C-alpha positions, -999 to +999 in steps of 0.1 A: +049+835-486+040+821-517+068+793-514+061+791-477+020+785-491+030+759-518+052+739-492+025+738-466+000+729-498+023+697-504+030+690-471-010+689-466-014+669-500+019+645-495+038+654-524+065+666-502+076+651-467+074+676-437+112+673-431+124+680-462+100+713-459+113+720-429+148+719-438+158+740-458+164+745-497+199+726-495+202+689-506+168+680-505+156+650-530+154+660-573+119+645-576+105+670-552+116+704-562+088+722-573+107+735-603+108+700-624+072+693-616+060+700-655+092+677-666+077+654-641+042+656-652+051+654-690+073+618-685+042+606-659+018+615-688+039+594-713+047+568-691+007+567-685-001+568-724+024+542-727+017+520-702-024+523-713-014+514-751+009+486-743-021+475-717-051+481-743-032+467-772-009+438-760-014+424-729-057+432-719-065+414-755-039+384-743-056+383-710-091+381-728-081+352-758-071+333-723-101+339-707-122+333-737-109+302-748-105+290-709-145+300-710-149+279-741-133+250-730-146+248-697-183+252-719-170+221-741-159+204-711-196+211-694-213+203-725-193+168-726-201+163-694-238+169-696-237+143-723-222+120-708-244+127-674-274+118-701-251+082-716-255+075-678-287+079-672-294+064-703-275+033-693-292+033-657-323+031-673-318+002-690-300-015-666-325-010-641-354-025-667-330-051-671-325-063-639-367-055-631-367-082-661-346-107-650-362-103-614-396-112-630-379-143-655-362-150-622-392-155-604-413-171-629-382-195-634-382-204-592-425-205-594-423-232-623-391-252-606-411-251-576-441-266-594-425-290-609-401-300-580-439-301-567-452-322-590-430-344-591-428-345-554-457-358-551-459-383-582-432-397-564-450-398-533-484-415-554-451-441-565-436-447-531-477-450-515-485-472-541-452-496-536-457-497-499-495-505-505-485-540-527-458-544-502-483-546-470-502-563-495-471-588-499-466-588-463-498-593-450-502-625-476-468-637-466-481-634-429-515-649-436-496-677-451-470-682-423-498-682-400-517-706-419-487-729-425-476-723-384-510-736-369-512-764-398-477-769-380-495-763-347-522-786-351-497-815-363-480-807-330-510-805-312-522-842-321-490-855-317-490-846-280-523-852-278-523-883-285-491-892-263-506-870-235-538-898-240-512-925-241-494-921-208-518-904-186-551-927-196-527-956-212-554-956-238-541-957-276-558-929-298-558-930-332-537-898-351-567-891-370-593-886-342-570-866-315-567-849-348-605-842-348-600-832-314-575-806-312-596-788-344-624-786-323-606-775-292-589-745-315-624-735-333-640-735-295-611-711-284-609-693-317-645-681-310 
């Protein structure tokens, strides 16, 4: 009865497969023989203690050292990245400041250039206007001179024509001075 209860307990706890429990005592697995359990438990305890000592004294400290080194390496990289980020931010601020100053200088230079160009254009325009006024005055004098010469020539021509016409039409001979006086009188009347 004890044996049957032990087999049933072993089957329920999973220590002994059901097929072997009901197969009988012949030929099964030696590690499932209940008479060898105390030895198996002893060696299990010894193996567990050895594995625990190896893990606690050798493997886990190495893993801990590796993790600590990785964390320190990561922290140093993060600190360096933080410093580089701060430097980059300072460089960006300096760049923006110099860019703003350059834009102000460029705007001032453009305004000064525009003022200089405007002043130069005004100066050139006034010089051109003065030169044009002088040329216009010269041209008007030349026109007046040419007009006077043309009128003088016209008076002479008209005097000659009047003398010829009087000669041919009235068959009278007219003195050139009288013909000139008559033409000048006619021109004055016509001009008024």
